[in-house]
C-alpha positions as CSV (number, residue, x, y, z in Angstrom):
1,M,130.5,63.4,71.9
2,D,129.4,60.2,72.7
3,M,130.3,61.3,76.5
4,L,128.1,63.4,76.5
5,Q,125.2,61.4,74.9
6,R,126.3,58.9,77.7
7,W,125.4,61.5,80.5
8,W,122.4,62.8,79.2
9,F,120.8,59.1,78.6
10,M,122.4,59.0,82.3
11,F,120.7,61.5,83.3
12,W,117.3,60.9,81.7
13,D,117.2,57.5,83.3
14,K,117.2,58.7,86.4
15,L,115.4,61.7,85.7
16,V,112.3,59.5,84.5
17,A,113.1,56.8,87.2
18,M,113.0,59.2,90.3
19,T,109.2,60.1,88.2
20,G,107.7,56.9,87.4
21,S,108.1,57.3,84.1
22,V,107.8,60.3,80.8
23,R,104.2,61.0,81.6
24,G,105.1,61.5,85.0
25,L,107.7,63.9,84.4
26,G,105.4,65.8,81.7
27,T,102.8,65.6,84.9
28,V,105.0,67.0,87.0
29,G,106.2,70.3,84.9
30,V,102.4,70.8,83.8
31,A,101.7,71.1,87.6
32,L,105.2,73.3,87.8
33,G,104.4,75.2,85.3
34,L,100.7,76.0,86.7
35,Y,101.9,76.7,90.0
36,L,104.6,79.5,88.6
37,L,101.6,81.2,86.9
38,I,99.1,81.6,89.3
39,S,102.1,82.6,91.4
40,V,102.6,85.7,89.3
41,V,98.8,85.9,88.5
42,V,98.8,85.9,93.1
43,G,101.7,88.0,92.5
44,I,99.8,90.8,90.6
45,W,97.1,91.0,93.3
46,W,99.6,91.3,96.3
47,S,100.9,94.0,95.0
48,F,97.9,96.9,94.5
49,E,98.5,99.2,97.5
50,P,95.2,99.2,100.1
51,D,93.2,102.5,99.5
52,S,92.8,104.9,102.0
53,F,90.6,105.0,104.8
54,E,88.3,107.7,107.3
55,V,89.9,108.9,109.8
56,E,87.3,109.7,112.4
57,P,87.1,110.7,116.3
58,V,85.5,108.3,119.0
59,M,82.1,110.3,119.8
60,V,80.9,110.0,123.3
61,Q,77.7,111.8,124.9
62,T,78.2,114.9,127.5
63,A,76.0,115.1,130.6
64,E,73.8,117.1,128.8
65,G,73.0,114.7,126.1
66,A,75.4,116.0,123.6
67,E,78.0,114.1,121.3
68,K,81.6,115.2,121.7
69,P,84.9,113.4,120.0
70,V,87.2,111.6,123.0
71,I,90.4,113.9,122.2
72,G,93.1,111.6,120.9
73,S,90.8,108.8,119.9
74,A,90.9,110.0,116.0
75,T,95.1,109.5,116.2
76,V,95.1,105.7,118.3
77,S,92.4,104.7,115.8
78,S,94.2,105.5,112.8
79,L,97.3,104.2,114.1
80,I,95.4,101.0,114.7
81,T,94.1,101.0,111.5
82,I,97.9,101.6,109.8
83,T,99.1,98.7,112.0
84,E,96.1,96.3,110.6
85,T,96.0,97.3,107.1
86,L,100.2,96.1,107.9
87,L,98.9,92.6,108.6
88,D,95.6,92.2,107.0
89,K,95.6,93.3,103.7
90,P,95.8,91.2,100.0
91,G,98.8,88.4,101.0
92,G,98.6,90.0,104.6
93,Y,102.6,91.1,105.6
94,L,105.4,90.3,102.6
95,S,108.1,91.6,103.8
96,N,109.8,88.1,105.8
97,D,108.1,85.8,103.3
98,R,110.5,83.3,102.3
99,L,108.1,81.2,99.5
100,P,106.7,82.3,96.0
101,P,105.2,84.6,95.1
102,G,105.5,87.2,98.1
103,L,109.5,85.8,97.9
104,W,109.5,87.5,95.0
105,L,108.2,90.8,95.2
106,D,110.2,94.0,96.5
107,N,107.9,96.9,95.9
108,V,105.1,95.7,98.5
109,P,107.9,95.5,101.6
110,N,109.0,98.6,100.6
111,W,106.1,100.2,100.7
112,E,105.2,98.3,104.1
113,F,108.8,99.5,106.0
114,G,107.8,103.0,105.4
115,V,104.6,102.7,107.0
116,L,105.9,100.5,109.6
117,V,108.6,103.1,110.6
118,Q,105.5,106.0,110.5
119,A,103.7,103.5,112.8
120,R,106.8,103.6,115.4
121,D,107.3,106.7,115.0
122,M,103.7,107.9,116.4
123,S,104.0,105.2,119.2
124,R,107.3,106.3,120.7
125,A,105.0,109.5,120.2
126,M,102.3,108.1,122.0
127,R,104.3,106.8,124.5
128,K,107.3,109.6,125.3
129,D,104.7,112.9,124.5
130,F,101.2,112.6,123.6
131,S,100.1,110.4,127.0
132,R,102.3,111.7,129.3
133,S,101.2,115.3,131.2
134,Q,105.0,116.2,132.0
135,S,108.6,114.8,131.7
136,Q,108.6,113.4,135.4
137,S,105.3,111.7,135.0
138,T,104.2,108.4,134.5
139,E,104.3,106.5,131.3
140,D,100.7,104.6,129.6
141,V,100.9,101.1,131.2
142,D,99.9,99.8,127.5
143,L,102.3,101.6,125.6
144,K,105.4,101.4,127.3
145,E,104.5,97.8,126.1
146,A,102.9,98.4,122.5
147,E,105.7,100.9,121.0
148,P,109.1,98.3,121.0
149,L,106.8,95.9,120.2
150,L,106.0,97.9,116.5
151,H,110.3,98.1,117.0
152,F,110.8,94.4,116.4
153,D,112.6,93.7,113.4
154,N,111.1,93.7,110.2
155,D,111.9,90.9,108.1
156,S,111.8,87.9,110.7
157,W,109.8,84.6,109.8
158,I,110.1,82.7,112.5
159,L,110.5,82.6,116.6
160,P,109.1,85.3,117.1
161,S,107.6,86.4,114.0
162,S,107.2,90.3,112.9
163,E,103.7,89.5,112.8
164,G,102.9,88.4,115.9
165,E,104.7,90.5,117.5
166,Y,103.3,93.4,115.8
167,K,99.9,91.9,116.2
168,K,100.6,91.9,119.8
169,S,102.0,95.9,120.6
170,L,97.8,96.2,118.5
171,K,96.8,93.6,122.0
172,Y,98.5,97.0,123.9
173,L,96.8,99.8,121.6
174,R,93.8,98.3,121.3
175,A,93.3,98.5,125.4
176,Y,95.2,102.0,125.7
177,E,92.1,103.2,122.7
178,A,89.4,101.2,125.5
179,R,90.6,103.1,128.1
180,L,90.9,106.4,126.9
181,I,87.0,106.2,125.7
182,D,86.3,105.4,128.6
183,P,84.9,108.6,131.5
184,Q,85.4,106.3,133.8
185,Q,89.4,105.4,133.1
186,Q,91.0,108.2,134.0
187,N,94.5,106.7,134.1
188,A,94.6,107.2,130.4
189,Q,95.2,110.7,128.9
190,F,96.0,112.3,125.3
191,Y,97.4,115.8,125.6
192,A,96.8,117.8,122.4
193,R,99.5,120.7,123.1
194,A,101.1,122.2,120.9
195,D,104.5,121.5,122.1
196,N,103.7,118.1,122.2
197,L,102.8,118.1,118.0
198,R,106.1,120.2,117.2
199,G,108.6,117.2,118.7
200,W,106.6,114.6,116.9
201,L,106.3,117.1,113.5
202,A,110.5,117.4,114.4
203,D,110.3,113.2,113.9
204,V,108.7,113.3,110.5
205,S,110.6,116.0,109.4
206,T,114.1,114.6,109.1
207,R,111.9,111.0,108.0
208,L,110.7,112.7,104.9
209,G,114.5,115.2,104.4
210,S,116.4,112.0,104.4
211,L,113.7,110.5,101.8
212,S,113.9,113.6,99.5
213,Q,117.8,113.4,99.4
214,R,117.7,109.5,98.8
215,L,114.6,110.0,96.2
216,S,117.7,113.2,94.1
217,A,120.0,110.6,94.5
218,S,118.3,108.9,91.3
219,V,120.7,110.7,88.7
220,G,123.3,110.8,90.6
221,Q,124.4,114.6,92.5
222,K,127.5,116.2,93.2
223,R,126.6,118.0,96.8
224,V,129.0,120.6,98.5
225,N,129.2,118.9,101.6
226,T,127.8,121.5,104.1
227,D,127.6,118.9,107.3
228,L,129.4,121.6,110.0
229,A,127.8,124.4,108.2
230,G,125.9,127.2,111.0
231,E,128.8,126.9,113.5
232,A,132.4,127.3,113.7
233,G,133.3,125.4,116.1
234,A,131.7,122.5,115.0
235,R,133.8,119.1,114.8
236,Q,133.1,115.7,113.4
237,S,134.4,112.3,114.3
238,T,136.1,111.5,110.6
239,D,136.7,114.1,107.9
240,N,134.9,114.3,104.7
241,A,135.9,115.5,100.8
242,A,134.6,119.4,100.2
243,E,132.4,117.4,97.3
244,L,130.1,114.4,97.7
245,E,128.8,112.3,95.2
246,V,126.1,110.9,95.5
247,K,123.9,108.4,93.1
248,T,121.1,106.2,94.6
249,G,122.4,102.4,93.5
250,W,120.0,100.8,90.2
251,M,118.5,97.9,91.8
252,E,117.5,100.3,94.6
253,I,115.5,103.3,93.1
254,D,112.7,101.5,93.4
255,D,112.9,100.0,96.5
256,V,113.6,103.7,97.9
257,F,110.6,104.7,95.9
258,Y,107.8,102.8,97.3
259,E,109.4,103.4,101.0
260,A,108.5,107.1,100.7
261,R,105.6,105.9,98.3
262,G,104.2,103.8,102.1
263,T,105.2,107.1,103.9
264,A,103.3,109.2,102.4
265,W,100.6,106.9,102.7
266,A,100.8,106.6,106.9
267,L,101.5,110.4,107.2
268,A,98.9,111.3,106.0
269,H,96.2,109.4,107.3
270,L,98.1,110.4,110.8
271,L,98.0,114.4,109.9
272,K,94.3,113.6,109.6
273,A,93.5,112.9,113.3
274,V,95.8,115.1,113.9
275,E,93.7,117.9,112.8
276,V,90.8,116.7,114.5
277,D,92.5,115.8,118.0
278,F,94.5,119.4,117.7
279,A,92.2,121.4,116.3
280,T,92.2,123.8,119.0
281,S,95.6,124.1,119.0
282,L,96.1,124.5,115.5
283,E,93.4,126.9,115.1
284,K,94.7,129.6,117.5
285,K,98.2,129.3,116.0
286,N,96.2,130.0,112.6
287,A,97.8,126.9,111.3
288,L,94.7,124.5,109.4
289,I,95.4,125.8,106.6
290,S,99.5,124.7,107.1
291,L,98.7,121.2,108.3
292,R,95.9,120.4,104.8
293,Q,98.5,121.6,102.8
294,I,101.1,119.4,103.9
295,I,98.2,116.5,103.4
296,R,97.5,117.8,100.2
297,E,101.1,117.2,99.3
298,L,101.0,113.7,100.9
299,E,98.5,112.8,99.4
300,A,99.3,114.2,95.3
301,T,102.1,111.1,96.3
302,Q,99.6,108.3,95.8
303,S,98.2,109.2,92.4
304,T,98.1,106.0,90.0
305,I,101.7,104.8,88.4
306,W,100.7,104.5,85.0
307,S,104.1,102.8,84.2
308,P,105.2,99.0,84.6
309,L,108.3,100.5,86.0
310,I,109.5,102.8,88.3
311,L,111.7,105.3,85.0
312,N,114.8,106.8,85.8
313,G,115.1,108.8,83.2
314,T,117.8,112.3,83.5
315,E,116.6,115.4,84.5
316,F,115.5,116.8,82.0
317,G,115.4,113.8,79.6
318,L,112.8,111.8,77.0
319,L,111.6,109.8,79.5
320,A,109.7,110.6,82.8
321,N,112.0,109.8,86.3
322,H,109.5,109.0,89.0
323,S,111.9,109.0,92.3
324,L,112.0,113.1,91.1
325,V,108.5,113.4,90.9
326,M,108.2,111.8,94.0
327,A,110.9,114.3,95.7
328,S,109.2,117.3,94.5
329,Y,106.1,116.6,96.4
330,I,108.2,115.0,99.6
331,S,110.1,117.9,99.7
332,R,107.0,120.7,99.6
333,A,105.5,118.7,102.1
334,N,108.9,118.9,104.3
335,A,109.6,122.9,103.9
336,A,105.3,123.5,105.2
337,I,106.2,121.3,108.3
338,I,109.0,123.2,108.9
339,D,107.1,126.4,108.5
340,L,104.5,124.6,110.6
341,R,106.3,123.8,113.3
342,A,107.4,128.2,113.9
343,L,103.9,128.8,114.1
344,L,103.1,126.0,116.9
345,E,106.1,127.7,118.4
346,Q,105.1,130.9,118.2
347,G,103.4,132.5,121.4
């Protein structure tokens, strides 16, 4: 005991010497407590997800004096606004924060990743398909710069930072938009064709399918291995068991939930833009209603979460399972997208 007391007094003496006095030590404690309290309050504020925004095309005057929307302007404008929201929302971009309160937050960074993936997919579709008339045509000069910048590492905090690269991408996207809406700039185009739209929707479908499976695995599932179903001659690198047990880790349940929520937020806006820019193709295929139903399913995922925690009750238990509810909306949206792609493929 004497040794313990001596050690304690030596520790206290050194601590007092470092702070100058016991009063100084108390001041440091108060300052630290105040900093932590402010960080908690700011963290709560930063955790609120951004609101939706209106999707509108750019209107230009025709030679007759009437106004008409610029094809592609709604999609490009929505992509720019989505990317700006990642960077300019309260707290800014949090995925690469190394200090409190951003360091403590994980829901918003996962939300950001879901949004970022959709921005990346759309920028790739614009570079690869929407801005090109055929496979042998030249890439747009601005989109070929913007797309790889959005694919930069999402949690780099210095030299270069993620925000810096995404801001550079925005500069090229705005340059493309400016050329697109300028009637004198005929080298910037957006081709609103059904085949282009089908290609992007295929990417969307695979993203939603993966999210749906990860959300459903919150309670653990035994799944029959269907990896090679549908083709007798199909082979794979390594053999898997006939039945697979899949379960999302307890610490990852809220991460997957907020990634899905961010994905749905971004995708709902992009589909609203598609409704504007591809209106003629969708009307000819009688597919507008199908698209609007997809948007409605995705908007339902943005309802207010009244619980302070993402609950993970069993399928028919006493507590809710937020992941399964989200999976239901995501799965219905994905099924509707598959149907929409089939409609667009019809002559």
